[in-house]
Wavefront OBJ file of the C-alpha trace (Angstrom):
o trace
v -9.939 15.022 16.799
v -9.503 12.908 19.654
v -5.808 11.198 21.186
v -4.918 7.489 20.410
v -2.272 5.241 20.759
v -0.913 4.478 17.220
v -2.874 0.452 16.338
v 0.737 -0.896 14.669
v 0.976 -3.859 17.275
v -2.970 -4.704 17.659
v -2.865 -4.667 13.604
v -0.492 -7.028 13.323
v -1.548 -8.606 16.483
v -5.084 -9.354 14.483
v -3.494 -10.714 11.215
v -1.126 -12.604 13.336
v -3.429 -16.053 12.451
v -1.891 -15.840 8.940
v 1.802 -15.982 8.089
v 2.055 -12.240 7.629
v 4.586 -10.682 6.006
v 6.436 -7.339 7.511
v 7.471 -5.211 5.128
v 9.892 -1.718 5.874
v 12.517 0.278 4.886
v 15.654 0.752 6.498
v 15.975 4.098 8.053
v 17.133 5.809 11.209
v 14.489 6.196 14.125
v 13.470 9.607 14.606
v 15.849 11.742 16.636
v 12.960 12.906 19.339
v 13.296 13.257 23.430
v 13.202 10.106 25.429
v 11.504 11.601 28.163
v 9.067 14.320 29.230
v 5.203 14.909 27.507
v 4.480 13.383 24.667
v 0.789 14.172 23.062
v -0.512 11.284 20.361
v -3.293 11.876 18.161
v -5.468 10.660 15.266
v -5.162 11.819 11.913
v -6.985 10.139 9.519
v -8.137 6.690 9.207
v -9.368 5.404 5.986
v -9.359 1.894 3.613
v -8.112 2.735 0.003
v -9.763 0.595 -2.010
v -11.494 2.438 -5.861
v -10.075 5.292 -4.440
v -8.072 6.759 -7.671
v -9.161 10.473 -7.580
v -10.441 10.290 -4.126
v -8.331 11.452 -1.231
v -8.342 11.567 2.276
v -9.485 14.875 3.387
v -9.537 15.647 7.021
v -9.456 19.401 9.178
v -6.750 19.510 11.417
v -6.042 21.298 15.309
v -3.184 21.299 16.451
v -3.021 20.029 20.321
v -3.260 22.546 23.174
v -2.404 19.984 25.961
v 1.462 19.673 25.148
v 2.982 22.862 26.024
v 2.186 26.054 24.052
v 0.888 25.728 20.647
v 4.487 25.711 18.279
v 6.809 25.504 21.224
v 6.995 21.447 20.830
v 10.358 19.953 20.576
v 9.878 17.653 17.901
v 6.912 16.289 15.625
v 6.190 12.811 13.963
v 4.058 11.256 12.079
v 3.472 7.150 12.422
v 1.660 5.616 9.185
v 0.802 2.106 9.367
v -0.632 -0.132 6.892
v -2.083 -3.611 5.922
v -3.410 -5.069 2.835
v -3.589 -8.216 1.581
v -4.176 -9.849 -1.873
v -2.922 -9.185 -5.257
v -1.837 -5.451 -6.074
v 0.370 -3.041 -7.282
v 2.000 -0.346 -5.431
v 0.951 3.173 -5.270
v 2.217 6.502 -4.799
v 0.909 7.851 -1.838
v 1.134 11.834 -1.229
v 0.868 13.746 1.997
v -0.407 17.205 2.182
v -0.876 19.662 4.497
v -1.465 23.521 4.289
v -1.103 23.187 0.519
v 2.340 21.989 1.014
v 3.829 18.060 0.422
v 4.764 16.924 3.677
v 5.701 13.510 2.926
v 6.073 10.960 -0.376
v 5.752 7.422 0.489
v 4.599 4.612 -1.653
v 2.849 1.217 -0.765
v 4.828 -2.203 -0.807
v 3.180 -4.801 -2.444
v 0.733 -7.386 -0.826
v 0.943 -10.891 -0.550
v -2.467 -13.201 -0.364
v -1.689 -13.707 3.755
v -1.358 -10.165 4.339
v 1.388 -7.571 4.571
v 1.725 -4.580 7.306
v 4.296 -1.942 7.645
v 4.851 0.844 9.941
v 6.968 3.757 9.422
v 7.786 6.709 11.662
v 8.495 9.965 10.269
v 10.216 13.131 11.336
v 8.699 16.413 10.687
v 9.681 18.466 12.968
v 10.653 21.190 10.147
v 7.371 21.483 9.452
v 6.280 22.814 12.670
v 5.185 26.382 11.238
v 2.426 24.249 9.749
v 1.739 21.960 12.318
v 1.026 25.452 14.522
v -2.192 26.471 12.856
v -5.656 24.159 12.152
v -5.307 23.525 8.221
v -6.421 21.198 5.674
v -4.385 17.633 5.957
v -4.512 15.485 2.530
v -3.425 11.715 1.800
v -3.909 10.671 -1.752
v -3.082 7.726 -2.182
v -4.708 6.492 -5.585
v -5.524 2.474 -5.766
v -7.862 0.593 -8.602
v -9.393 -2.923 -7.498
v -10.420 -5.310 -9.856
v -11.556 -8.780 -9.910
v -8.004 -9.847 -9.976
v -6.181 -6.724 -8.173
v -8.216 -7.287 -4.990
v -5.834 -5.843 -2.461
v -6.655 -2.715 -0.414
v -4.691 -0.019 1.810
v -6.095 -0.108 5.207
v -4.166 2.819 6.495
v -3.618 5.192 10.198
v -2.226 8.240 10.409
v -0.957 9.442 13.364
v 0.838 12.423 15.033
v 2.732 12.692 18.377
v 4.134 16.046 19.496
v 6.818 16.161 21.915
v 6.675 19.058 24.639
v 9.568 21.482 25.023
v 11.824 21.501 28.288
v 14.797 22.530 29.054
v 16.420 19.544 28.350
v 14.732 19.332 25.105
v 14.640 23.076 23.967
v 11.581 24.246 21.241
v 12.906 22.997 17.585
v 14.673 25.403 15.934
v 12.121 26.696 12.959
v 11.521 29.460 10.038
v 8.861 32.368 10.288
v 6.605 30.728 8.116
v 6.492 27.968 4.926
v 5.364 28.441 1.843
v 3.948 25.875 -0.575
v 5.009 25.315 -4.053
v 2.180 23.335 -5.147
v -1.228 23.384 -7.158
v -2.676 25.129 -4.217
v -5.887 22.849 -5.070
v -6.501 21.464 -1.296
v -8.968 18.741 -2.246
v -6.170 16.221 -3.841
v -2.329 16.037 -3.640
v -1.234 19.213 -3.994
v 2.094 17.855 -6.681
v 2.484 19.021 -10.599
v 2.945 16.824 -13.176
v 5.684 17.404 -15.429
v 6.421 17.826 -18.324
v 5.405 20.569 -19.049
v 7.179 23.201 -16.318
v 5.243 24.422 -13.345
v 5.159 27.339 -12.524
v 2.349 29.442 -9.649
v 3.201 33.335 -8.540
v 4.941 33.773 -5.282
v 4.540 36.587 -2.955
v 6.800 37.060 0.072
v 6.676 39.304 3.234
v 9.433 42.518 2.656
v 11.262 41.832 5.718
v 12.210 38.312 4.462
v 16.448 37.855 4.850
v 16.593 33.686 4.286
v 15.147 31.654 1.985
v 15.453 27.643 1.639
v 13.873 25.776 -0.657
v 12.762 21.974 -0.674
v 11.636 20.150 -3.533
v 9.854 16.787 -3.964
v 10.737 15.026 -7.077
v 10.058 11.666 -8.189
v 9.696 10.209 -11.990
v 6.203 8.361 -13.164
v 4.818 6.055 -15.984
v 7.197 6.656 -18.664
v 9.773 7.794 -16.661
v 9.518 5.484 -13.998
v 12.769 3.783 -15.085
v 14.501 7.491 -16.186
v 18.102 5.201 -15.303
v 17.333 2.951 -18.222
v 15.582 5.162 -20.722
v 18.116 5.908 -23.870
v 19.389 8.604 -25.611
v 17.373 9.167 -28.661
v 19.940 9.427 -30.850
v 20.850 5.465 -30.396
v 17.140 3.992 -29.427
v 16.846 2.494 -32.987
v 19.501 0.253 -32.532
v 17.455 -1.633 -29.845
v 14.992 -4.243 -30.138
v 11.292 -2.506 -30.190
v 10.124 -2.292 -26.828
v 13.623 -2.393 -25.058
v 13.251 0.848 -23.163
v 11.922 4.660 -23.710
v 13.805 7.314 -25.012
v 14.943 10.376 -23.472
v 18.233 9.686 -22.030
v 18.925 8.572 -18.311
v 20.061 11.725 -16.824
v 17.227 13.966 -14.946
v 18.059 17.456 -13.773
v 15.560 19.099 -11.441
v 15.528 22.819 -11.996
v 14.047 26.157 -9.531
v 13.766 28.926 -11.295
v 12.823 32.685 -9.998
v 11.554 34.605 -12.792
v 13.105 32.856 -15.167
v 16.778 32.844 -13.482
v 18.256 28.856 -12.470
v 18.265 29.908 -8.724
v 19.310 26.205 -7.881
v 19.244 22.556 -9.132
v 18.942 18.725 -7.648
v 20.165 15.483 -9.269
v 17.604 13.011 -8.048
v 18.846 9.834 -6.034
v 16.642 6.567 -8.388
v 13.668 5.340 -6.130
v 13.042 2.254 -7.081
v 9.404 1.398 -5.732
v 8.330 -2.701 -4.809
v 6.537 -3.755 -7.750
v 9.858 -2.496 -9.815
v 11.912 -5.184 -12.177
v 12.112 -7.897 -9.577
v 9.380 -7.108 -6.550
v 11.031 -10.319 -5.023
v 13.954 -8.530 -4.221
v 12.491 -6.174 -2.412
v 9.854 -7.786 0.314
v 10.509 -7.392 2.985
v 12.941 -4.732 2.672
v 12.159 -2.199 0.413
v 14.429 -0.461 -1.725
v 15.960 2.525 0.051
v 13.571 5.508 -0.426
v 10.729 3.605 -1.605
v 8.406 4.580 1.777
v 9.778 7.807 2.722
v 11.506 9.377 -0.798
v 14.229 12.126 -0.140
v 14.330 15.487 -0.935
v 16.401 18.139 -2.111
v 17.458 21.512 -0.530
v 18.346 24.566 -2.267
v 19.384 28.158 -0.657
v 16.952 30.745 -2.287
v 18.446 33.219 -0.136
v 20.330 35.465 -2.679
v 16.784 36.298 -3.997
v 15.530 37.344 -0.979
v 15.902 41.224 -1.955
v 13.917 39.999 -5.598
v 11.243 38.845 -3.007
v 11.252 41.839 -0.652
v 9.743 44.329 -3.023
v 6.870 42.734 -2.186
v 5.262 41.800 -5.609
v 4.467 38.545 -6.699
v 7.209 36.794 -8.755
v 7.169 33.863 -10.869
v 8.630 30.423 -9.504
v 8.830 27.422 -11.785
v 10.129 23.813 -11.128
v 11.235 21.134 -13.967
v 12.940 18.163 -15.154
v 15.641 18.482 -17.701
v 16.881 15.589 -19.626
v 20.345 15.539 -21.575
v 18.372 15.545 -25.335
v 19.087 18.264 -27.282
v 16.319 19.776 -26.458
v 15.808 18.986 -23.073
v 12.505 17.165 -23.110
v 11.697 14.134 -21.517
v 8.454 11.733 -21.024
v 5.597 11.803 -18.980
v 5.853 12.551 -16.308
v 7.276 13.412 -13.368
v 5.119 14.677 -10.207
v 7.076 17.666 -8.829
v 6.504 20.122 -5.663
v 8.493 22.069 -2.833
v 8.347 24.564 -0.245
v 10.069 27.862 0.737
v 11.135 27.885 4.396
v 10.874 31.561 5.086
v 12.879 33.705 7.490
v 11.539 37.504 8.308
v 13.758 40.127 10.085
v 11.600 41.008 13.424
v 11.958 45.007 12.310
v 9.177 44.450 9.948
v 11.222 46.761 8.052
v 11.605 45.852 4.314
v 14.940 44.221 2.909
v 17.569 45.367 0.473
v 20.697 44.208 -1.156
v 21.314 42.462 -4.572
v 22.510 39.283 -6.387
v 26.250 40.800 -6.626
v 27.529 37.594 -8.531
v 25.288 35.187 -10.940
v 27.050 32.053 -13.048
v 24.961 29.566 -13.979
v 24.053 28.186 -17.289
v 19.993 27.226 -17.928
v 21.285 23.552 -18.464
v 23.894 21.069 -17.479
v 26.949 20.641 -19.847
v 26.240 17.164 -21.139
v 27.948 14.810 -23.777
v 26.413 11.375 -25.090
v 28.522 8.696 -26.835
v 28.047 4.852 -27.876
v 30.231 1.901 -28.920
v 27.977 -0.655 -31.486
v 28.955 -4.188 -32.772
v 27.069 -6.756 -33.283
v 24.655 -7.490 -30.947
v 25.480 -5.569 -28.424
v 25.146 -1.717 -28.163
v 26.796 0.820 -25.032
v 25.748 3.877 -24.515
v 26.850 6.544 -21.914
v 25.708 10.111 -20.879
v 27.716 12.238 -18.616
v 26.552 15.398 -17.369
v 28.265 18.564 -15.354
v 26.681 21.326 -13.329
v 28.330 23.879 -11.589
v 26.157 27.485 -10.291
v 27.636 29.809 -8.167
v 25.261 32.799 -6.839
v 26.708 35.665 -4.961
v 24.433 38.285 -3.212
v 24.429 41.034 -0.255
v 21.886 40.924 1.832
v 20.792 44.123 4.120
v 17.686 43.418 6.768
v 15.565 46.304 8.452
v 17.393 45.753 11.190
v 20.766 46.628 9.487
v 22.813 43.730 9.547
v 24.346 42.921 6.427
v 24.784 39.014 5.322
v 27.117 38.121 2.546
v 25.483 35.276 0.936
v 27.721 32.698 -1.577
v 25.425 29.334 -2.591
v 27.206 26.601 -4.455
v 26.669 23.262 -6.451
v 29.128 21.309 -8.278
v 27.369 18.070 -9.294
v 28.441 15.182 -11.829
v 26.135 12.123 -13.295
v 27.705 9.244 -15.503
v 25.369 7.087 -16.664
v 26.398 3.294 -18.899
v 23.519 1.434 -20.549
v 25.124 -2.072 -21.554
v 22.699 -3.869 -24.040
v 24.433 -6.852 -24.756
v 23.087 -10.031 -26.913
v 20.401 -8.105 -28.782
v 19.089 -6.431 -25.319
v 18.749 -9.668 -23.508
v 21.310 -8.572 -21.293
v 20.594 -5.200 -19.905
v 23.181 -3.616 -17.383
v 22.988 0.003 -15.994
v 26.031 1.653 -14.561
v 25.301 5.025 -12.780
v 26.764 7.366 -10.535
v 25.420 10.436 -9.466
v 27.305 12.779 -6.861
v 27.858 16.467 -6.031
v 28.764 19.406 -3.623
v 26.091 21.923 -2.550
v 26.989 24.599 -0.111
v 25.822 28.083 1.044
v 27.893 30.087 3.512
v 26.247 33.459 5.180
v 28.785 35.533 5.989
v 31.691 32.873 6.006
v 29.485 30.270 8.032
v 27.836 27.314 6.216
v 24.373 26.591 6.679
v 23.635 24.388 4.217
v 25.678 21.542 3.072
v 24.324 18.612 0.825
v 27.464 16.024 0.104
v 25.674 13.246 -2.249
v 26.983 9.926 -3.736
v 24.368 7.963 -5.359
v 26.110 4.749 -7.122
v 23.555 2.558 -9.053
v 24.392 -0.734 -10.757
v 21.428 -3.117 -12.306
v 22.181 -6.284 -14.091
v 18.584 -7.924 -16.097
v 19.483 -10.538 -17.438
v 17.001 -13.064 -20.206
v 17.868 -16.557 -19.202
v 14.851 -18.209 -20.679
v 12.391 -15.931 -23.159
v 10.026 -18.331 -25.855
v 6.338 -18.873 -26.055
v 5.828 -20.506 -23.138
v 7.961 -19.321 -20.640
v 10.253 -16.075 -19.853
v 13.095 -16.296 -17.222
v 14.684 -13.285 -15.607
v 17.885 -12.985 -13.098
v 18.369 -9.547 -11.734
v 20.714 -8.192 -9.169
v 21.271 -4.378 -7.932
v 23.586 -2.500 -5.943
v 22.286 0.231 -4.732
v 23.789 2.979 -2.268
v 22.745 6.593 -0.602
v 25.712 8.419 0.770
v 24.616 11.960 1.700
v 25.994 14.150 4.335
v 23.119 17.129 4.572
v 22.439 20.290 6.901
v 19.027 21.677 4.858
v 18.616 24.889 6.703
v 20.853 26.311 10.071
v 17.398 25.352 11.756
v 17.274 22.206 10.775
v 18.701 18.928 12.365
v 21.410 17.467 9.723
v 22.743 14.166 9.073
v 25.451 11.777 7.272
v 23.855 8.880 5.936
v 25.490 5.874 4.462
v 23.188 2.815 2.648
v 24.032 0.402 0.732
v 21.765 -2.186 -0.348
v 22.686 -5.472 -2.406
v 19.851 -7.645 -4.159
v 20.105 -10.633 -6.211
v 16.863 -12.543 -7.279
v 15.016 -14.754 -10.010
v 11.821 -13.728 -12.073
v 9.494 -16.145 -13.968
v 6.699 -15.387 -16.168
v 4.256 -18.364 -17.834
v 2.367 -17.761 -20.538
v -0.723 -18.631 -17.937
v 0.177 -15.570 -16.257
v 1.218 -16.897 -13.420
v 4.468 -15.089 -11.852
v 7.199 -16.423 -9.611
v 10.194 -15.107 -8.182
v 12.715 -14.899 -5.308
v 15.466 -12.565 -3.793
v 17.828 -12.192 -1.301
v 18.726 -8.928 -0.087
v 22.001 -7.768 1.952
v 21.408 -4.160 3.840
v 24.073 -2.005 5.750
v 22.940 1.327 6.866
v 24.655 3.898 9.326
v 23.387 7.468 10.592
v 24.826 10.070 12.552
v 23.487 13.784 13.278
v 24.541 17.381 14.016
v 23.104 16.547 17.831
v 25.401 13.523 17.982
v 23.157 10.587 17.568
v 23.546 7.589 15.994
v 22.044 4.873 13.921
v 23.584 1.282 12.855
v 21.175 -1.513 11.144
v 22.228 -4.503 9.091
v 19.654 -6.532 8.031
v 19.334 -9.218 5.460
v 16.617 -11.369 3.350
v 16.570 -14.297 1.480
v 13.316 -15.765 -0.132
v 11.142 -13.200 2.073
v 12.871 -14.318 5.456
v 14.902 -12.278 7.472
v 17.900 -14.133 8.459
v 20.121 -11.484 10.121
v 19.551 -8.313 11.614
v 21.698 -6.426 13.807
v 21.197 -2.295 15.195
v 23.453 -0.404 17.603
v 23.874 3.626 18.442
v 22.179 5.585 20.576
v 18.749 5.397 18.875
v 18.260 2.232 19.156
v 16.136 2.062 22.349
v 13.141 -0.476 20.833
v 13.510 -4.029 19.868
v 13.991 -5.427 16.355
v 10.393 -6.863 15.366
v 10.180 -10.505 15.003
v 9.644 -11.358 11.428
v 7.669 -14.293 9.861
v 7.009 -16.214 6.784
v 4.423 -15.427 4.016
v 2.371 -18.589 2.637
v 2.484 -17.378 -1.139
v 5.439 -15.034 -1.045
v 6.738 -16.537 -3.717
v 4.142 -15.541 -6.160
v 3.852 -11.937 -7.196
v 0.793 -9.855 -9.076
v 3.280 -8.462 -11.449
v 6.391 -6.925 -12.402
v 7.359 -3.622 -14.269
v 9.623 -3.617 -16.837
v 11.516 -0.758 -18.134
v 10.064 0.131 -21.435
v 6.405 -0.406 -20.058
v 6.775 -3.197 -20.632
v 4.649 -5.593 -17.359
v 4.973 -9.142 -16.607
v 1.547 -9.833 -15.628
l 1 2 3 4 5 6 7 8 9 10 11 12 13 14 15 16 17 18 19 20 21 22 23 24 25 26 27 28 29 30 31 32 33 34 35 36 37 38 39 40 41 42 43 44 45 46 47 48 49 50 51 52 53 54 55 56 57 58 59 60 61 62 63 64 65 66 67 68 69 70 71 72 73 74 75 76 77 78 79 80 81 82 83 84 85 86 87 88 89 90 91 92 93 94 95 96 97 98 99 100 101 102 103 104 105 106 107 108 109 110 111 112 113 114 115 116 117 118 119 120 121 122 123 124 125 126 127 128 129 130 131 132 133 134 135 136 137 138 139 140 141 142 143 144 145 146 147 148 149 150 151 152 153 154 155 156 157 158 159 160 161 162 163 164 165 166 167 168 169 170 171 172 173 174 175 176 177 178 179 180 181 182 183 184 185 186 187 188 189 190 191 192 193 194 195 196 197 198 199 200 201 202 203 204 205 206 207 208 209 210 211 212 213 214 215 216 217 218 219 220 221 222 223 224 225 226 227 228 229 230 231 232 233 234 235 236 237 238 239 240 241 242 243 244 245 246 247 248 249 250 251 252 253 254 255 256 257 258 259 260 261 262 263 264 265 266 267 268 269 270 271 272 273 274 275 276 277 278 279 280 281 282 283 284 285 286 287 288 289 290 291 292 293 294 295 296 297 298 299 300 301 302 303 304 305 306 307 308 309 310 311 312 313 314 315 316 317 318 319 320 321 322 323 324 325 326 327 328 329 330 331 332 333 334 335 336 337 338 339 340 341 342 343 344 345 346 347 348 349 350 351 352 353 354 355 356 357 358 359 360 361 362 363 364 365 366 367 368 369 370 371 372 373 374 375 376 377 378 379 380 381 382 383 384 385 386 387 388 389 390 391 392 393 394 395 396 397 398 399 400 401 402 403 404 405 406 407 408 409 410 411 412 413 414 415 416 417 418 419 420 421 422 423 424 425 426 427 428 429 430 431 432 433 434 435 436 437 438 439 440 441 442 443 444 445 446 447 448 449 450 451 452 453 454 455 456 457 458 459 460 461 462 463 464 465 466 467 468 469 470 471 472 473 474 475 476 477 478 479 480 481 482 483 484 485 486 487 488 489 490 491 492 493 494 495 496 497 498 499 500 501 502 503 504 505 506 507 508 509 510 511 512 513 514 515 516 517 518 519 520 521 522 523 524 525 526 527 528 529 530 531 532 533 534 535 536 537 538 539 540 541 542 543 544 545 546 547 548 549 550 551 552 553 554 555 556 557 558 559 560 561 562 563 564 565 566 567 568 569 570 571
C-alpha cells in the first residue's frame, strides 16, 4: 500500500472543461491536529459500473511511519467520487475487519458530470486500524442502456501522529462486530426477520458501548410516509405502503431489550424530488447517523466467557410490530477490559424495559380527506453493579426516554400528501454518578407533496421539506462528544411527461452549527437555487479551508427519475 495525496483537486481539474456539479453534504470538518506529522495512504480505487454483488475488497496494513501503530491522535477517511450520465443513487457500505464503519449513498449524476468529496472522522475505530485486515466497499450499481452512470471512487486514509499537543486518542481495548461476518461483501444484515449472532467477550470486560447502523430500504425507504394498516384501505390504491410510520431499532441481549434507537429520517438524493437535493444533499445522505447505547449493565453477563445472543431488529407500531422489506442493520461493541485480567463480577440490580414502545394510532376521515396520527413513547432504565477484577466497583444507571409523533394528511383524494413528524428523546448513562454517555436528540420533519396537474400527458408536483437534525451526543467517555444543530428547508417542482422526460427544479436553505467537547466550533450557512450556490458563509475554529467554487451543470434540470412513497417511480 503506497502513500498518496488525495486527488480531489486533480479529478475536479480534469473535469473542469465541462460544467461539473460539485455535490456536498453540509458537515463539520473533522477536528484533527493542524500541525505535526501526517501519513496518507490509498485504501482503494475502483469504478463501480455493473457492480451489483461485486464489492471492492482490499487488504490493509497499518502505516509504520506515523509513530507507533495505534498511537495516533486521529484517523480520517477521504472519499472522492465522480460520475456522469444518468443513474440512480446507490447505497454504499464500508466494512473493515467485519465491522461497518461508514454508511453512505451516492448523489445522482448529471450528463456533464458530478464530483463530491467527504472526509469522515474514524478516530473511534483506531482499535480496528491498528492491525492488518480486510477492507470492503459495497456499492451495488446497475448500468443499462438508459442508466449509464458509473461511480469512479478513491478512498484515502490519513493518520495523524500523536504529540505533546495532540496526545493519543482515547479508545477502547477492542471492537467486536455485530454483523453477518461474511467478509466478502458488506456485512450488514437485512431485516425483517430479526438478525442474531452469538458474541463472546473477554471475562475481564468492564464496560461495553454499542454503536448501531440502520437505514430503511425498498418499501421502507419512505417509512415516515407509510400508513397504519387499519387505515390503508381509505387511501387510493398505490398511494403508499402499510406498516405505519413508527420505527424503533432494538438491541437485545439474550432476549432482553438492552437499548433502542428512534432513527433519523435520511432522505436519499433520489427521494421524492431529486432537484432539491443538489448540489446540497439532505443531511445524512453521504454520512448516515449512527446510534449509541451503554451495554455496561450486561458486562457481568458477558463476563462468564460464554457466547451470548445479540439481536438487532426494527419494530413498528402495528399490532404484531411487523414492517415491510427492508432495513439494513449492523453494529459494533466498543469493549473496555480491566488490566488485572481477572473475571468481572456483579449483576443487573434493576431492570425496567418493556419489549416494545407504547403506541397509539388515531385517525379522522371525512369526504376526500384522511388524517392519521401515530404516537409512540419509550422509556427504559437498567441499573447494575460492576465489580472489576482489580476490585473497583461501578454503579451503572442507563436510561432512555423517547417520544414520537407522526401525522399524515392525505387531502383531496391524496392529491396532497403532507407529513408532520417529530422524534425526540434523552439518553443518559452514568457510572458512579458521572455521565459517560449522553444522546439528547430532536428530529423534526415536515413534508408537503402536492399534485398540481395529473392527467394522461403530464404529472406535475410541488414539494417542500423542512428537515432538522438537532443532537447533543457523547457516545462514550473515550469518544469526542458534539452538539449539532442543522436545519434544511427546500422547495421545488417536479414534472413527468408521458414521453418519459422528467424535469425538476429546487431551492435549498441550510443552517448548520457544531461545537464539540474540546471546544472546536464550526458553522455554515449555505443556500442554493436551481443547482447554483447563491450564498455560502462559514465560521468557527474548524473553518480553516476556503470553501470551494461551485459551477452550474448544463443539464442539471433533467433528472433520471424520482422515487415516491408507495413504490411509485417517475422515470
